[in-house]
Backbone as CSV, one residue per row, in Angstrom:
resi,resn,N_x,N_y,N_z,CA_x,CA_y,CA_z,C_x,C_y,C_z
1,MET,97.032,-29.556,-52.198,97.003,-29.005,-54.039,98.039,-30.100,-54.493
2,LEU,98.806,-30.096,-53.565,100.366,-30.805,-53.942,100.637,-32.277,-53.698
3,ASN,99.187,-32.853,-52.954,99.116,-34.198,-52.605,99.305,-35.521,-53.658
4,ASN,98.864,-35.097,-54.786,98.840,-35.630,-55.908,99.309,-35.350,-57.333
5,ARG,100.083,-36.106,-58.194,100.073,-35.239,-59.525,98.822,-34.691,-60.338
6,SER,99.283,-33.543,-60.899,98.179,-32.520,-61.799,98.073,-33.091,-62.754
7,ASN,96.925,-33.450,-63.581,96.795,-33.936,-64.768,96.481,-32.686,-65.684
8,GLU,96.473,-31.570,-65.409,96.208,-30.261,-66.043,97.090,-29.980,-67.242
9,ALA,96.744,-29.606,-68.408,97.522,-29.581,-69.636,98.470,-28.207,-69.339
10,GLU,99.799,-28.373,-69.998,100.542,-26.844,-69.694,99.986,-26.409,-71.128
11,ILE,100.583,-25.084,-71.692,100.112,-24.341,-72.957,101.162,-25.329,-73.582
12,LEU,102.309,-25.436,-73.372,103.158,-26.102,-74.220,102.764,-27.412,-74.688
13,ASP,101.890,-27.906,-73.994,101.475,-29.259,-74.183,100.388,-29.184,-75.588
14,GLY,99.896,-27.838,-75.857,98.789,-27.620,-76.783,99.512,-26.963,-77.939
15,GLN,98.780,-26.255,-78.855,99.250,-25.581,-79.939,99.046,-23.982,-79.647
16,SER,98.422,-23.430,-78.736,98.210,-22.041,-78.687,99.103,-21.168,-78.219
17,PHE,100.350,-21.137,-79.054,101.178,-20.091,-78.856,101.818,-19.796,-80.141
18,THR,102.693,-18.921,-80.030,103.609,-18.427,-81.240,105.036,-18.776,-81.455
19,LYS,105.317,-18.839,-82.160,106.874,-19.332,-82.439,107.759,-18.163,-81.740
20,GLU,107.323,-16.818,-81.440,108.198,-16.184,-80.937,107.918,-16.562,-79.518
21,GLU,106.902,-16.900,-78.940,106.458,-16.731,-77.606,107.179,-18.205,-77.259
22,LEU,107.187,-19.432,-78.089,108.061,-20.235,-77.643,109.553,-20.083,-77.594
23,PHE,110.079,-19.443,-78.691,111.592,-19.108,-78.603,111.936,-18.235,-77.223
24,GLN,111.080,-17.243,-76.774,111.171,-16.653,-75.655,111.387,-17.557,-74.232
25,ASN,110.423,-18.454,-74.425,110.431,-19.560,-73.275,111.395,-20.332,-73.277
26,LEU,111.846,-20.776,-74.202,112.911,-21.659,-74.614,114.170,-21.088,-73.842
27,LYS,114.340,-19.319,-74.070,115.425,-18.795,-73.507,115.613,-19.107,-72.180
28,GLU,114.408,-18.613,-71.427,113.805,-18.802,-70.197,114.143,-20.183,-69.467
29,LEU,114.040,-21.283,-70.177,114.331,-22.460,-69.738,115.529,-22.507,-69.729
30,GLN,116.455,-22.162,-70.701,117.852,-22.207,-70.455,118.717,-21.450,-69.321
31,LEU,118.001,-20.830,-69.120,118.573,-19.928,-67.590,118.115,-20.750,-66.339
32,VAL,117.035,-21.269,-66.338,116.695,-22.338,-65.315,117.699,-23.322,-65.133
33,ASN,118.104,-23.820,-66.676,118.740,-25.039,-66.605,120.141,-24.602,-65.892
34,GLN,120.637,-23.478,-66.330,122.027,-22.891,-65.843,122.180,-23.039,-64.364
35,PHE,121.106,-22.350,-63.404,120.971,-21.565,-62.609,120.352,-22.371,-61.467
36,LEU,119.442,-23.310,-61.863,118.595,-24.125,-60.796,118.570,-25.727,-61.371
37,GLY,119.510,-26.041,-61.393,120.010,-27.351,-61.316,119.707,-28.246,-62.537
38,GLY,119.231,-27.301,-63.613,119.023,-28.495,-64.826,120.105,-29.026,-65.724
39,HIS,121.247,-28.334,-66.144,122.218,-28.984,-66.495,123.182,-29.924,-65.522
40,ALA,123.587,-29.107,-64.315,124.333,-30.074,-63.791,123.879,-31.222,-63.056
41,ASN,122.314,-31.614,-63.044,121.770,-32.413,-62.710,121.575,-33.556,-63.608
42,SER,121.289,-32.970,-64.996,121.543,-34.043,-65.822,122.662,-34.816,-66.308
43,ALA,123.570,-34.010,-65.706,124.971,-34.335,-65.960,125.199,-35.573,-64.683
44,LYS,124.851,-35.382,-63.759,125.103,-36.250,-62.480,124.477,-37.318,-63.199
45,ALA,123.384,-37.649,-63.684,122.352,-38.576,-63.925,122.942,-39.458,-65.071
46,PHE,123.737,-38.701,-65.935,124.030,-39.244,-67.298,125.562,-39.875,-66.792
47,GLU,126.355,-39.159,-65.995,127.724,-39.845,-65.762,127.511,-40.939,-64.578
48,ASN,126.481,-41.039,-63.849,126.341,-42.491,-63.414,125.800,-43.417,-63.996
49,CYS,125.103,-43.408,-65.039,124.957,-44.313,-66.028,126.537,-44.759,-66.697
50,LEU,127.148,-43.884,-66.932,128.687,-44.398,-67.443,129.380,-45.359,-66.548
51,LYS,129.414,-44.564,-65.569,130.153,-45.158,-64.298,129.864,-46.889,-63.884
52,ASN,128.319,-46.809,-64.397,127.960,-48.413,-64.119,128.238,-49.359,-64.996
53,GLY,128.776,-48.680,-66.264,129.776,-49.435,-67.304,128.876,-49.616,-68.775
54,PHE,127.838,-48.649,-68.762,127.261,-48.407,-70.087,127.956,-47.833,-70.889
55,VAL,128.017,-48.486,-71.948,128.782,-47.652,-73.169,127.803,-47.623,-74.158
56,PRO,126.976,-46.488,-74.704,126.179,-46.429,-75.654,126.594,-46.134,-77.325
57,ASP,126.012,-46.645,-78.093,126.144,-46.449,-79.593,125.862,-44.820,-80.129
58,ALA,124.627,-45.030,-79.302,124.100,-43.372,-79.238,123.316,-42.431,-78.089
59,VAL,123.484,-41.264,-77.937,122.986,-40.274,-76.862,121.606,-40.070,-77.589
60,VAL,120.355,-40.145,-77.003,119.311,-39.409,-77.564,118.510,-38.572,-76.236
61,ASP,118.458,-37.260,-76.908,117.969,-36.559,-75.481,116.329,-36.817,-75.927
62,ILE,115.464,-37.317,-75.117,113.884,-36.996,-75.740,113.368,-36.041,-75.136
63,GLY,112.678,-35.161,-75.770,111.775,-34.232,-75.771,113.002,-32.669,-75.304
64,CYS,113.886,-32.763,-76.479,115.442,-32.173,-76.133,114.739,-30.536,-76.260
65,GLY,113.699,-29.963,-76.608,113.288,-28.573,-76.544,114.330,-27.692,-77.038
66,GLY,115.005,-26.704,-76.589,115.879,-25.998,-77.146,117.056,-26.437,-77.392
67,GLY,117.567,-27.409,-76.980,118.891,-28.071,-77.408,120.072,-27.618,-76.486
68,ASP,119.755,-26.907,-75.495,120.945,-26.360,-74.635,121.672,-27.422,-73.548
69,THR,120.593,-28.154,-72.973,121.103,-29.826,-72.319,121.810,-30.810,-72.894
70,MET,121.208,-30.792,-74.365,121.822,-31.625,-74.866,123.374,-31.087,-75.509
71,GLU,123.577,-30.080,-75.773,124.814,-29.088,-76.102,126.020,-29.440,-75.280
72,TYR,125.021,-29.047,-73.939,125.896,-29.283,-72.508,126.640,-30.394,-72.333
73,LEU,125.852,-31.437,-72.109,126.147,-32.964,-71.981,127.472,-33.622,-73.131
74,GLN,126.933,-33.157,-74.172,128.013,-33.272,-75.393,129.692,-32.779,-74.996
75,LYS,129.227,-31.297,-74.955,130.641,-30.530,-74.374,131.045,-31.375,-72.978
76,LYS,130.329,-31.922,-72.515,130.932,-32.562,-71.237,131.608,-33.994,-71.561
77,PHE,130.830,-34.693,-72.109,130.986,-36.260,-72.091,131.351,-36.467,-73.370
78,GLY,131.736,-35.827,-74.370,131.727,-36.154,-75.716,133.232,-36.789,-76.134
79,ASN,134.262,-36.482,-75.394,135.380,-36.547,-75.304,135.817,-38.380,-74.952
80,LYS,134.789,-38.529,-73.820,134.660,-39.739,-73.260,133.739,-40.996,-74.141
81,LEU,133.112,-40.446,-75.246,132.295,-41.246,-75.864,132.496,-41.049,-77.665
82,PRO,133.902,-41.485,-77.919,134.201,-41.338,-79.042,133.473,-41.991,-80.174
83,GLY,132.994,-41.688,-81.124,132.250,-42.185,-82.331,130.588,-42.371,-82.053
84,VAL,130.282,-41.714,-81.138,128.843,-41.934,-80.536,127.857,-40.996,-81.097
85,GLN,126.673,-41.194,-81.692,125.724,-40.353,-82.170,125.059,-39.325,-81.408
86,TRP,125.011,-38.338,-81.526,124.357,-37.435,-80.271,123.065,-36.841,-80.975
87,ILE,121.993,-37.473,-80.342,120.598,-36.794,-81.212,119.402,-36.173,-80.383
88,GLY,119.402,-35.276,-80.805,118.202,-34.532,-79.922,116.863,-34.632,-80.540
89,SER,115.718,-35.328,-80.006,114.471,-35.331,-80.544,113.186,-34.746,-79.923
90,ASP,112.112,-34.429,-80.762,111.336,-33.583,-80.278,110.300,-33.664,-80.982
91,LEU,109.049,-33.223,-80.780,107.882,-33.401,-81.727,107.615,-31.776,-82.267
92,ASN,107.910,-30.867,-81.692,107.874,-29.473,-81.739,108.804,-29.181,-82.857
93,PRO,108.437,-28.972,-84.286,109.360,-28.464,-85.428,110.088,-26.879,-84.871
94,TRP,109.394,-26.283,-84.264,110.000,-24.896,-83.602,111.110,-25.123,-82.880
95,CYS,111.003,-26.164,-81.746,111.969,-26.488,-80.903,113.262,-26.609,-81.554
96,LEU,113.087,-27.730,-82.387,114.153,-28.210,-83.631,114.831,-27.032,-84.240
97,GLU,114.247,-26.202,-84.779,114.614,-25.097,-85.398,115.273,-24.153,-84.684
98,TYR,114.885,-23.785,-83.150,115.744,-23.273,-82.380,116.794,-23.949,-81.963
99,ALA,116.635,-25.317,-81.536,118.256,-26.074,-81.339,119.018,-25.903,-82.278
100,LYS,118.576,-25.975,-83.396,119.726,-26.344,-84.851,120.161,-24.710,-84.967
101,GLY,119.483,-24.004,-84.659,120.520,-22.487,-84.903,121.091,-21.932,-83.566
102,LYS,120.547,-22.403,-82.500,121.185,-21.784,-81.007,122.424,-22.799,-80.546
103,HIS,121.831,-24.112,-80.912,122.682,-24.919,-79.744,123.084,-26.308,-80.617
104,PRO,123.797,-26.290,-81.820,124.131,-27.201,-82.923,125.138,-28.267,-82.349
105,GLY,126.293,-27.845,-81.340,127.064,-28.576,-80.775,128.225,-29.014,-82.048
106,ASN,128.515,-30.088,-81.538,129.540,-30.853,-82.498,128.739,-31.927,-83.418
107,GLY,128.113,-31.456,-84.307,127.255,-32.466,-85.293,126.162,-32.909,-84.488
108,ILE,125.633,-32.124,-83.511,124.197,-32.935,-83.141,123.487,-32.891,-84.136
109,GLN,122.822,-34.021,-84.402,121.608,-34.496,-85.303,119.783,-33.932,-84.281
110,TYR,119.313,-33.186,-84.882,117.934,-32.903,-84.223,116.790,-33.576,-85.106
111,ILE,116.004,-34.345,-84.404,115.123,-35.156,-85.581,113.567,-34.989,-84.695
112,GLN,112.582,-34.800,-85.662,111.415,-34.761,-85.222,110.906,-36.221,-84.925
113,SER,110.785,-36.551,-83.531,110.387,-37.925,-83.414,109.530,-37.971,-81.901
114,ASP,108.607,-39.054,-81.670,107.884,-39.013,-80.802,108.732,-40.395,-79.764
115,PHE,108.810,-39.906,-78.514,109.625,-41.116,-77.906,109.039,-42.240,-77.797
116,ARG,107.386,-42.430,-77.795,106.948,-43.537,-77.883,107.168,-44.645,-79.039
117,GLU,107.745,-44.234,-79.957,108.060,-44.797,-81.391,109.180,-45.242,-81.308
118,ILE,110.437,-45.053,-80.455,111.663,-45.139,-80.472,111.938,-46.736,-80.465
119,LYS,112.727,-47.117,-81.546,113.049,-48.682,-81.847,114.417,-48.889,-81.023
120,ALA,114.589,-50.152,-81.092,115.617,-51.024,-80.083,117.020,-50.375,-80.601
121,GLY,117.798,-50.578,-79.704,119.328,-49.964,-79.894,120.029,-49.615,-78.713
122,LYS,121.649,-49.733,-78.542,122.266,-49.436,-77.497,122.336,-48.003,-77.371
123,ILE,121.221,-47.694,-76.661,120.961,-46.343,-76.291,121.180,-45.959,-75.204
124,LEU,121.759,-44.471,-74.841,121.447,-44.031,-73.653,120.550,-42.869,-73.738
125,PHE,119.375,-43.039,-73.074,118.333,-42.024,-73.176,118.564,-40.715,-72.192
126,HIS,118.410,-39.624,-72.782,118.235,-38.415,-71.396,116.987,-37.962,-71.299
127,ALA,116.383,-37.457,-70.342,115.235,-37.116,-70.511,114.959,-35.720,-69.296
128,SER,115.014,-34.731,-69.476,115.028,-33.454,-68.547,113.822,-32.828,-68.604
129,LEU,113.337,-32.499,-67.464,112.064,-32.053,-67.330,110.953,-32.213,-68.314
130,PHE,110.952,-33.623,-68.698,110.172,-34.409,-69.653,108.876,-35.210,-69.328
131,PHE,109.457,-36.376,-68.392,108.198,-37.062,-67.819,107.166,-36.380,-67.185
132,HIS,107.454,-35.143,-66.735,106.117,-34.439,-65.899,105.150,-34.197,-66.830
133,HIS,105.168,-34.219,-68.368,103.913,-34.111,-68.751,103.127,-35.408,-69.382
134,PHE,103.595,-36.488,-68.728,102.860,-37.595,-69.193,102.333,-38.205,-67.909
135,PRO,101.368,-38.938,-67.893,100.859,-39.705,-66.673,101.633,-40.974,-66.543
136,ASN,101.467,-41.318,-65.247,102.492,-42.311,-65.076,102.527,-43.652,-65.755
137,GLU,101.012,-44.021,-66.123,101.144,-45.465,-67.274,101.923,-45.077,-68.367
138,GLU,102.162,-44.070,-69.089,102.881,-43.831,-70.068,104.280,-43.960,-69.808
139,ILE,104.655,-43.244,-68.768,106.080,-43.590,-68.205,106.412,-44.878,-68.063
140,THR,105.768,-45.552,-67.249,105.759,-47.243,-67.077,106.142,-47.806,-68.404
141,GLU,105.072,-47.193,-69.298,105.206,-48.272,-70.374,106.373,-48.265,-71.425
142,PHE,107.196,-46.798,-71.378,108.155,-46.361,-71.728,109.403,-47.001,-71.118
143,LEU,109.363,-46.987,-69.940,110.825,-47.624,-68.827,110.486,-49.312,-69.158
144,ARG,109.139,-49.860,-69.406,109.259,-51.338,-69.709,110.076,-51.484,-71.264
145,LYS,109.727,-50.668,-72.065,110.162,-50.826,-73.446,111.623,-50.643,-73.408
146,ILE,112.338,-49.504,-72.770,113.675,-49.563,-72.868,114.651,-50.597,-71.693
147,LYS,113.617,-51.209,-71.110,114.367,-52.566,-70.256,114.404,-53.745,-71.046
148,SER,113.302,-53.851,-72.013,113.528,-54.880,-72.870,114.653,-54.640,-74.114
149,MET,114.884,-53.300,-74.362,115.647,-52.996,-75.405,117.368,-53.273,-75.074
150,GLY,117.495,-53.360,-73.439,118.480,-53.172,-72.883,119.343,-51.869,-73.089
151,ALA,118.294,-50.740,-73.086,119.090,-49.064,-73.304,119.123,-48.723,-71.630
152,ALA,119.624,-47.558,-71.647,119.945,-47.100,-70.515,119.192,-45.553,-70.436
153,LEU,118.850,-44.981,-69.258,118.186,-43.833,-69.200,118.637,-42.958,-68.091
154,ALA,118.829,-41.837,-68.223,119.112,-40.725,-67.478,117.914,-39.631,-67.377
155,ILE,117.451,-39.285,-66.100,116.088,-38.885,-65.865,116.652,-37.635,-64.980
156,ASN,115.978,-36.419,-65.153,116.300,-35.110,-64.357,115.018,-34.462,-64.417
157,ASP,114.308,-34.483,-63.066,112.772,-33.930,-63.381,112.573,-33.381,-61.849
158,LEU,111.257,-33.032,-61.882,110.720,-32.089,-60.895,110.436,-32.603,-59.690
159,HIS,110.447,-32.385,-58.612,110.190,-32.582,-57.239,108.734,-31.752,-56.903
160,ARG,107.692,-32.238,-56.719,106.548,-31.827,-56.355,106.496,-31.434,-54.983
161,HIS,107.005,-29.963,-54.845,106.911,-29.307,-53.355,106.476,-28.202,-53.487
162,SER,105.905,-27.775,-52.027,105.075,-26.518,-51.978,106.272,-25.228,-51.984
163,LEU,107.254,-25.540,-51.435,108.148,-24.614,-51.634,108.903,-24.169,-53.183
164,ALA,108.978,-25.247,-53.941,109.415,-25.046,-55.223,108.181,-24.811,-56.017
165,TYR,107.072,-24.734,-55.671,105.930,-24.189,-56.096,105.629,-22.709,-55.857
166,ALA,106.096,-22.290,-54.923,105.872,-20.940,-54.450,106.767,-20.134,-54.916
167,SER,108.212,-20.869,-54.928,109.271,-20.115,-55.489,109.345,-19.822,-56.823
168,ILE,108.960,-20.675,-57.927,108.796,-20.614,-59.183,107.728,-19.699,-59.646
169,ALA,106.282,-19.589,-58.921,105.426,-18.783,-59.234,105.637,-17.350,-58.651
170,ALA,106.641,-17.477,-58.031,107.225,-15.492,-57.431,108.152,-14.923,-58.804
171,ILE,108.949,-16.146,-59.330,109.875,-15.767,-60.484,108.698,-15.460,-61.847
172,GLY,107.919,-16.015,-61.964,106.967,-16.017,-63.165,106.328,-14.858,-63.013
173,LYS,106.339,-14.087,-61.850,105.824,-12.560,-61.607,106.632,-11.529,-62.024
174,ALA,107.807,-11.624,-62.263,108.797,-10.721,-62.541,108.304,-10.206,-63.915
175,PRO,108.894,-9.022,-64.225,108.712,-8.184,-65.407,109.394,-8.920,-66.428
176,GLY,108.681,-9.188,-67.685,109.332,-9.421,-68.852,109.066,-11.037,-69.252
177,ILE,108.770,-11.708,-67.890,108.534,-12.873,-68.031,107.414,-13.563,-69.086
178,SER,107.520,-14.670,-69.842,106.412,-14.708,-70.872,105.403,-15.616,-70.169
179,ARG,104.269,-15.338,-70.735,102.842,-15.917,-70.348,103.066,-17.796,-70.278
180,LEU,103.943,-18.137,-70.989,103.967,-19.355,-71.070,105.165,-20.024,-69.806
181,PHE,106.326,-19.140,-69.170,106.701,-19.570,-68.244,105.557,-19.104,-67.205
182,ARG,104.881,-18.244,-67.034,103.978,-17.659,-66.068,103.015,-18.871,-65.421
183,ASN,102.758,-19.350,-66.790,101.685,-20.435,-66.694,102.124,-21.603,-66.283
184,ASP,102.961,-22.238,-66.893,103.794,-23.834,-67.024,104.753,-23.976,-66.279
185,ALA,105.547,-23.239,-65.505,106.520,-23.472,-64.480,105.904,-23.883,-63.155
186,PRO,104.874,-23.311,-62.877,104.109,-23.477,-61.298,103.337,-24.870,-61.745
187,LEU,102.801,-24.818,-62.647,102.042,-25.991,-63.239,102.871,-27.136,-63.226
188,SER,104.074,-27.131,-63.754,105.144,-28.326,-63.943,105.451,-28.826,-62.603
189,VAL,105.682,-27.767,-61.592,105.688,-28.583,-60.416,104.719,-29.302,-59.976
190,LYS,103.383,-28.651,-60.050,102.214,-29.307,-59.886,102.242,-30.845,-60.524
191,ARG,102.654,-31.070,-61.731,102.773,-32.311,-62.604,104.173,-33.199,-62.082
192,GLY,104.569,-32.701,-61.207,106.121,-33.145,-60.787,105.949,-34.557,-60.116
193,PHE,106.667,-34.779,-59.398,106.948,-36.065,-58.606,107.498,-36.033,-56.949
194,THR,107.072,-37.162,-56.337,107.789,-37.534,-55.193,108.552,-38.443,-55.396
195,ILE,109.179,-38.556,-54.444,110.028,-40.182,-54.493,109.362,-41.412,-54.398
196,GLN,108.274,-41.352,-53.912,107.232,-42.220,-53.610,106.633,-42.588,-55.332
197,ASP,106.344,-41.659,-55.709,105.794,-41.542,-57.077,106.767,-42.547,-57.997
198,TRP,107.765,-41.660,-57.889,108.791,-42.698,-59.031,109.271,-44.103,-58.062
199,ASP,109.009,-44.413,-57.069,109.432,-45.606,-56.750,108.357,-46.483,-57.118
200,LEU,107.002,-46.031,-56.858,105.871,-47.044,-57.863,106.200,-47.224,-59.184
201,ILE,106.179,-46.173,-59.911,106.675,-46.306,-61.385,107.620,-47.114,-61.881
202,LEU,108.972,-47.169,-61.145,109.841,-48.233,-61.253,109.455,-49.633,-61.154
203,LYS,109.110,-49.918,-60.293,108.489,-50.929,-59.543,107.203,-51.639,-60.866
204,ASN,106.167,-50.858,-61.170,105.316,-51.546,-62.116,106.249,-51.472,-63.475
205,ALA,107.142,-50.861,-63.584,107.838,-51.289,-64.913,108.896,-52.434,-64.725
206,GLY,109.271,-52.857,-63.408,109.974,-54.146,-63.365,111.360,-53.713,-63.007
207,TYR,111.624,-52.757,-62.435,113.013,-52.299,-62.136,112.807,-52.593,-60.518
208,GLU,114.116,-52.870,-59.993,114.254,-53.346,-58.699,115.647,-52.317,-58.330
209,ASN,115.617,-52.177,-56.851,116.866,-51.214,-56.662,117.559,-49.879,-57.280
210,ILE,116.558,-49.119,-57.876,116.840,-47.921,-58.690,116.707,-47.024,-57.728
211,GLU,118.136,-46.196,-57.334,117.958,-45.107,-56.344,117.427,-43.706,-57.245
212,VAL,116.605,-43.345,-56.254,115.800,-41.987,-56.976,116.715,-40.780,-56.068
213,ARG,117.412,-39.788,-56.527,118.124,-39.057,-55.819,117.546,-37.898,-55.503
214,TRP,117.707,-36.852,-54.415,117.019,-35.755,-54.330,118.185,-34.589,-54.863
215,ALA,118.024,-33.479,-55.539,118.865,-32.756,-55.691,118.455,-31.480,-55.947
216,TRP,119.457,-30.379,-55.702,119.117,-28.757,-55.709,118.927,-28.566,-56.927
217,ALA,117.693,-27.474,-57.802,116.770,-27.038,-56.868,115.518,-27.907,-56.889
218,PHE,115.105,-28.806,-56.068,113.993,-29.277,-56.112,113.787,-30.294,-57.404
219,ARG,114.675,-31.206,-57.589,115.083,-31.839,-58.710,115.158,-33.425,-57.989
220,HIS,114.761,-34.323,-58.992,114.982,-35.830,-58.526,115.825,-36.451,-59.919
221,ILE,117.015,-36.901,-59.661,117.880,-37.440,-60.764,117.789,-39.289,-60.643
222,ILE,117.408,-39.827,-61.760,117.466,-41.282,-61.840,118.569,-41.663,-62.881
223,SER,119.348,-42.702,-62.445,120.278,-43.544,-63.654,119.619,-45.071,-63.801
224,ILE,119.201,-45.317,-65.023,118.918,-46.624,-65.121,119.693,-47.344,-66.295
225,VAL,120.161,-48.374,-65.808,121.380,-49.240,-66.904,120.980,-50.640,-66.840
226,PRO,120.849,-51.317,-67.866,120.752,-52.952,-67.940,122.216,-53.368,-67.492
227,ASN,122.122,-54.368,-66.381,122.568,-55.021,-65.667,124.037,-54.112,-65.024
228,PRO,123.766,-53.532,-64.207,124.605,-52.423,-63.670,125.819,-53.338,-63.003
229,GLN,126.849,-52.595,-62.884,128.327,-53.210,-62.331,128.320,-52.879,-61.037
């Protein structure tokens, strides 16, 4: 069942949910980020980009969702990056409404944008629990684009593993859990990656010697910078 990445769409990839359902799910995802490696692992990937000497003009969180990870990163690294724009980007206007209300940070700009349409700039992109929504070919194309831009990218996404699948499916059966979480969280694991998947994606995008690190709880973190020091 988990030998290959699933291409089954999640509920969140469509439009068959209400704003109230989405807001509940964003609250649930914030708890996952707090306690199951979301925030901490994004910070590791982000910090590795900075340690490699990349100084951005802007930080862009693609697929920012509810904005909690963006706000967390700004609080942790904002003082180290004076004058940098912090931008949360998402296609869903309800996500942006939630983020603006719950996680405004220190002047974070939340904008409706498709990551595939991003233009050139000295940007540090961040993507948490984002790329598993897309096929390998689209991820490869985006990585090629940021390589040509001279941009950096901090990735935090799911390790496709049977224990991760069983664990999150069990959590989804708890009382009060939203139907979005109950359906999408286990499916997200099925759509996740192995290190071999990432190695092939990175190779096809023209990158060499990029380390894919495993982290708790069943995450992969990747830090990509142009001309690493």
